[in-house]
C-alpha positions as semicolon CSV with decimal commas, in nm:
position;residue;x (nm);y (nm);z (nm)
1;M;-4,198;1,755;5,397
2;A;-4,025;1,579;5,094
3;S;-3,627;1,616;5,063
4;D;-3,485;1,658;4,730
5;F;-3,126;1,613;4,643
6;I;-2,995;1,699;4,311
7;L;-2,672;1,534;4,191
8;T;-2,482;1,539;3,857
9;N;-2,306;1,236;3,711
10;A;-1,984;1,215;3,541
11;N;-2,172;1,313;3,191
12;G;-2,296;1,629;3,363
13;N;-2,670;1,491;3,364
14;K;-2,873;1,561;3,653
15;V;-2,973;1,299;3,888
16;T;-3,263;1,362;4,155
17;L;-3,308;1,167;4,478
18;S;-3,617;1,225;4,644
19;N;-3,735;1,127;5,010
20;P;-4,125;1,179;4,977
21;D;-4,158;1,079;5,317
22;T;-3,943;1,226;5,592
23;N;-4,066;0,957;5,847
24;T;-3,870;0,688;5,650
25;S;-3,522;0,637;5,568
26;D;-3,593;0,531;5,205
27;V;-3,472;0,752;4,913
28;V;-3,607;0,716;4,556
29;L;-3,379;0,754;4,273
30;D;-3,518;0,901;3,940
31;T;-3,317;0,697;3,691
32;S;-3,458;0,890;3,359
33;D;-3,146;1,109;3,350
34;V;-2,888;0,806;3,439
35;A;-2,685;0,654;3,152
36;K;-2,747;0,277;3,111
37;D;-2,378;0,219;3,232
38;S;-2,423;0,403;3,550
39;D;-2,221;0,268;3,853
40;L;-2,487;0,384;4,104
41;T;-2,611;0,082;4,241
42;T;-2,784;0,090;4,581
43;L;-2,911;0,398;4,751
44;S;-2,998;0,433;5,118
45;N;-3,074;0,751;5,333
46;T;-2,901;0,668;5,674
47;V;-2,797;1,010;5,844
48;D;-2,986;1,338;5,876
49;N;-3,145;1,302;5,514
50;I;-2,804;1,262;5,358
51;P;-2,803;1,002;5,086
52;T;-2,502;0,765;5,068
53;V;-2,444;0,548;4,758
54;D;-2,286;0,189;4,771
55;S;-2,092;0,138;4,467
56;K;-1,771;-0,023;4,335
57;A;-1,692;0,341;4,192
58;L;-1,653;0,482;4,533
59;A;-1,352;0,456;4,771
60;T;-1,421;0,182;5,022
61;A;-1,184;0,336;5,283
62;W;-0,931;0,650;5,252
63;V;-0,710;0,830;5,495
64;N;-0,507;1,157;5,492
65;F;-0,252;1,134;5,806
66;D;0,072;1,287;5,936
67;G;0,324;1,004;5,964
68;T;0,570;1,192;6,151
69;T;0,383;1,211;6,484
70;T;0,390;0,964;6,731
71;P;0,141;0,790;6,694
72;P;0,038;0,910;6,330
73;T;-0,228;1,175;6,327
74;I;-0,525;1,126;6,111
75;R;-0,631;1,459;5,976
76;D;-0,960;1,304;5,810
77;S;-1,069;0,956;5,688
78;F;-1,329;0,722;5,591
79;N;-1,360;0,365;5,709
80;V;-1,027;0,411;5,884
81;S;-0,995;0,341;6,255
82;D;-0,648;0,378;6,320
83;V;-0,276;0,430;6,155
84;V;-0,003;0,240;6,321
85;R;0,360;0,348;6,274
86;T;0,551;-0,027;6,294
87;A;0,904;0,108;6,176
88;T;1,043;0,428;6,029
89;G;0,822;0,476;5,712
90;R;0,609;0,171;5,762
91;Y;0,233;0,189;5,850
92;E;-0,054;-0,031;5,915
93;I;-0,376;0,092;5,827
94;Y;-0,681;-0,032;6,026
95;F;-1,036;-0,066;5,876
96;T;-1,327;0,046;6,085
97;E;-1,544;-0,188;5,896
98;D;-1,375;-0,485;5,752
99;M;-1,372;-0,557;5,384
100;D;-1,553;-0,840;5,236
101;N;-1,238;-0,988;5,065
102;A;-0,878;-0,888;5,047
103;N;-0,923;-0,829;4,655
104;F;-0,890;-0,432;4,702
105;S;-0,719;-0,196;4,507
106;V;-0,462;0,064;4,707
107;S;-0,333;0,386;4,590
108;L;-0,113;0,620;4,786
109;S;0,111;0,907;4,784
110;G;0,312;1,124;5,018
111;Y;0,509;1,434;5,107
112;G;0,797;1,475;5,297
113;G;0,821;1,825;5,367
114;S;1,034;2,006;5,104
115;D;1,040;1,963;4,737
116;A;1,329;1,764;4,749
117;N;1,171;1,492;4,975
118;R;0,881;1,371;4,770
119;C;0,765;1,019;4,850
120;T;0,664;0,707;4,670
121;G;0,403;0,512;4,818
122;I;0,437;0,127;4,838
123;Y;0,164;-0,106;4,912
124;G;0,237;-0,395;5,113
125;S;0,053;-0,689;5,269
126;H;-0,308;-0,679;5,319
127;T;-0,582;-0,892;5,484
128;V;-0,966;-0,789;5,526
129;S;-0,883;-0,595;5,844
130;K;-0,589;-0,400;5,746
131;C;-0,326;-0,297;5,478
132;T;0,038;-0,226;5,524
133;V;0,194;0,069;5,339
134;Y;0,548;0,241;5,307
135;G;0,674;0,598;5,259
136;I;0,982;0,615;5,058
137;Y;1,188;0,927;4,998
138;Q;1,276;0,947;4,609
139;N;1,637;1,009;4,671
140;A;1,964;0,816;4,564
141;D;1,919;0,557;4,859
142;S;1,528;0,529;4,831
143;S;1,523;0,514;5,212
144;F;1,222;0,433;5,417
145;Q;1,086;0,796;5,574
146;N;0,822;0,917;5,777
147;M;0,610;1,126;5,573
148;A;0,439;1,455;5,671
149;I;0,174;1,394;5,454
150;M;0,027;1,056;5,358
151;N;-0,279;0,993;5,134
152;L;-0,440;0,658;5,099
153;N;-0,741;0,543;4,882
154;I;-0,881;0,219;4,883
155;F;-1,114;0,104;4,602
156;G;-1,320;-0,245;4,618
157;G;-1,288;-0,493;4,898
158;K;-1,673;-0,513;4,922
159;N;-1,904;-0,754;4,751
Protein backbone atom coordinates (compact mmCIF):
# COMPACT_ATOMS: atom_id res chain seq x y z
CA MET A 1 0.00 0.00 0.00
CA ALA A 2 1.42 3.39 -1.01
CA SER A 3 1.96 6.20 1.48
CA ASP A 4 1.48 9.81 0.41
CA PHE A 5 2.40 12.89 2.39
CA ILE A 6 1.14 16.33 1.38
CA LEU A 7 3.24 19.30 2.49
CA THR A 8 2.78 22.99 1.80
CA ASN A 9 5.81 25.12 0.95
CA ALA A 10 6.32 28.75 1.98
CA ASN A 11 4.43 29.96 -1.13
CA GLY A 12 1.37 27.87 -0.23
CA ASN A 13 2.01 25.37 -3.03
CA LYS A 14 1.33 21.70 -2.34
CA VAL A 15 4.27 19.30 -2.42
CA THR A 16 3.45 15.60 -2.55
CA LEU A 17 5.78 12.97 -1.11
CA SER A 18 4.98 9.43 -2.18
CA ASN A 19 6.23 6.05 -1.07
CA PRO A 20 4.86 3.72 -3.77
CA ASP A 21 6.39 0.60 -2.24
CA THR A 22 6.07 0.19 1.52
CA ASN A 23 8.77 -2.49 1.41
CA THR A 24 11.41 0.19 0.79
CA SER A 25 12.40 3.38 2.55
CA ASP A 26 12.51 5.43 -0.66
CA VAL A 27 10.30 8.48 -0.91
CA VAL A 28 9.58 10.17 -4.23
CA LEU A 29 9.14 13.94 -4.35
CA ASP A 30 6.70 15.32 -6.92
CA THR A 31 8.54 18.53 -7.86
CA SER A 32 5.92 19.84 -10.28
CA ASP A 33 4.60 22.25 -7.62
CA VAL A 34 7.95 23.17 -6.07
CA ALA A 35 9.44 26.55 -6.90
CA LYS A 36 12.80 26.45 -8.68
CA ASP A 37 14.51 28.15 -5.75
CA SER A 38 13.19 25.61 -3.27
CA ASP A 39 15.47 24.69 -0.40
CA LEU A 40 14.41 21.03 -0.46
CA THR A 41 17.48 18.98 -1.26
CA THR A 42 17.34 15.38 -0.10
CA LEU A 43 14.43 13.30 1.09
CA SER A 44 14.58 10.04 2.94
CA ASN A 45 11.99 7.94 4.70
CA THR A 46 13.66 6.72 7.83
CA VAL A 47 11.16 6.13 10.65
CA ASP A 48 7.63 4.74 10.41
CA ASN A 49 7.02 6.16 6.92
CA ILE A 50 7.61 9.73 8.13
CA PRO A 51 9.72 11.69 5.65
CA THR A 52 12.67 13.75 6.79
CA VAL A 53 14.22 16.58 4.79
CA ASP A 54 17.93 17.38 4.81
CA SER A 55 18.25 21.05 4.03
CA LYS A 56 20.18 24.13 5.08
CA ALA A 57 16.76 25.71 5.59
CA LEU A 58 16.06 23.47 8.58
CA ALA A 59 17.51 23.59 12.07
CA THR A 60 20.41 21.17 12.59
CA ALA A 61 19.85 21.28 16.37
CA TRP A 62 17.51 22.94 18.85
CA VAL A 63 16.69 22.69 22.53
CA ASN A 64 14.24 24.09 25.09
CA PHE A 65 15.52 23.67 28.65
CA ASP A 66 15.11 24.83 32.23
CA GLY A 67 18.43 26.28 33.36
CA THR A 68 17.37 26.70 37.00
CA THR A 69 17.39 22.96 37.80
CA THR A 70 20.50 20.92 38.62
CA PRO A 71 21.30 19.53 36.14
CA PRO A 72 19.39 21.66 33.60
CA THR A 73 16.20 19.90 32.47
CA ILE A 74 15.77 19.40 28.73
CA ARG A 75 12.06 19.80 27.93
CA ASP A 76 12.42 18.93 24.26
CA SER A 77 15.22 18.90 21.72
CA PHE A 78 16.59 17.77 18.39
CA ASN A 79 20.23 16.69 18.00
CA VAL A 80 21.06 17.79 21.56
CA SER A 81 22.31 15.09 23.93
CA ASP A 82 23.02 17.16 27.03
CA VAL A 83 22.98 20.63 28.58
CA VAL A 84 25.58 21.28 31.29
CA ARG A 85 25.63 24.39 33.48
CA THR A 86 29.28 25.35 33.98
CA ALA A 87 28.55 28.43 36.14
CA THR A 88 25.61 30.71 36.90
CA GLY A 89 23.92 31.50 33.58
CA ARG A 90 26.57 29.65 31.52
CA TYR A 91 25.66 26.48 29.61
CA GLU A 92 27.38 24.04 27.30
CA ILE A 93 25.09 22.44 24.72
CA TYR A 94 26.31 19.05 23.46
CA PHE A 95 25.20 17.68 20.09
CA THR A 96 23.99 14.10 19.65
CA GLU A 97 25.57 14.05 16.19
CA ASP A 98 28.61 16.27 15.62
CA MET A 99 28.34 19.07 13.09
CA ASP A 100 30.40 18.70 9.92
CA ASN A 101 31.96 22.10 10.59
CA ALA A 102 31.83 24.84 13.21
CA ASN A 103 30.37 27.44 10.82
CA PHE A 104 26.86 27.27 12.24
CA SER A 105 24.54 30.05 13.31
CA VAL A 106 23.06 30.15 16.81
CA SER A 107 20.05 32.09 17.99
CA LEU A 108 18.72 31.93 21.52
CA SER A 109 16.31 33.52 23.90
CA GLY A 110 15.39 33.07 27.51
CA TYR A 111 12.99 33.99 30.27
CA GLY A 112 13.86 34.38 33.90
CA GLY A 113 10.43 33.90 35.42
CA SER A 114 8.84 37.37 35.61
CA ASP A 115 8.37 40.34 33.31
CA ALA A 116 11.25 42.14 35.02
CA ASN A 117 13.58 39.21 34.37
CA ARG A 118 13.89 39.09 30.63
CA CYS A 119 16.97 37.45 29.20
CA THR A 120 19.40 38.30 26.49
CA GLY A 121 21.11 35.24 25.13
CA ILE A 122 24.75 35.50 24.24
CA TYR A 123 26.49 32.93 22.12
CA GLY A 124 30.00 31.98 23.25
CA SER A 125 32.59 29.56 21.93
CA HIS A 126 31.79 26.57 19.75
CA THR A 127 33.21 23.41 18.22
CA VAL A 128 31.68 20.70 16.03
CA SER A 129 30.52 18.82 19.16
CA LYS A 130 29.18 21.63 21.38
CA CYS A 131 28.51 25.31 21.84
CA THR A 132 28.46 27.60 24.85
CA VAL A 133 25.64 30.05 25.58
CA TYR A 134 24.90 32.52 28.36
CA GLY A 135 21.74 33.84 30.00
CA ILE A 136 21.92 37.49 31.04
CA TYR A 137 19.17 39.47 32.75
CA GLN A 138 18.33 42.76 31.08
CA ASN A 139 18.81 44.94 34.12
CA ALA A 140 21.22 47.62 35.30
CA ASP A 141 24.12 45.25 35.93
CA SER A 142 23.36 42.74 33.11
CA SER A 143 24.31 39.86 35.38
CA PHE A 144 24.56 36.20 34.39
CA GLN A 145 21.50 34.33 35.67
CA ASN A 146 20.09 30.82 35.42
CA MET A 147 17.03 31.06 33.20
CA ALA A 148 13.76 29.16 33.74
CA ILE A 149 13.25 28.96 29.97
CA MET A 150 16.11 28.84 27.48
CA ASN A 151 15.49 28.28 23.76
CA LEU A 152 18.37 27.62 21.38
CA ASN A 153 18.21 27.12 17.59
CA ILE A 154 21.14 26.14 15.39
CA PHE A 155 21.23 26.37 11.62
CA GLY A 156 24.08 25.24 9.39
CA GLY A 157 27.14 23.25 10.43
CA LYS A 158 26.22 20.45 8.03
CA ASN A 159 27.69 20.04 4.55
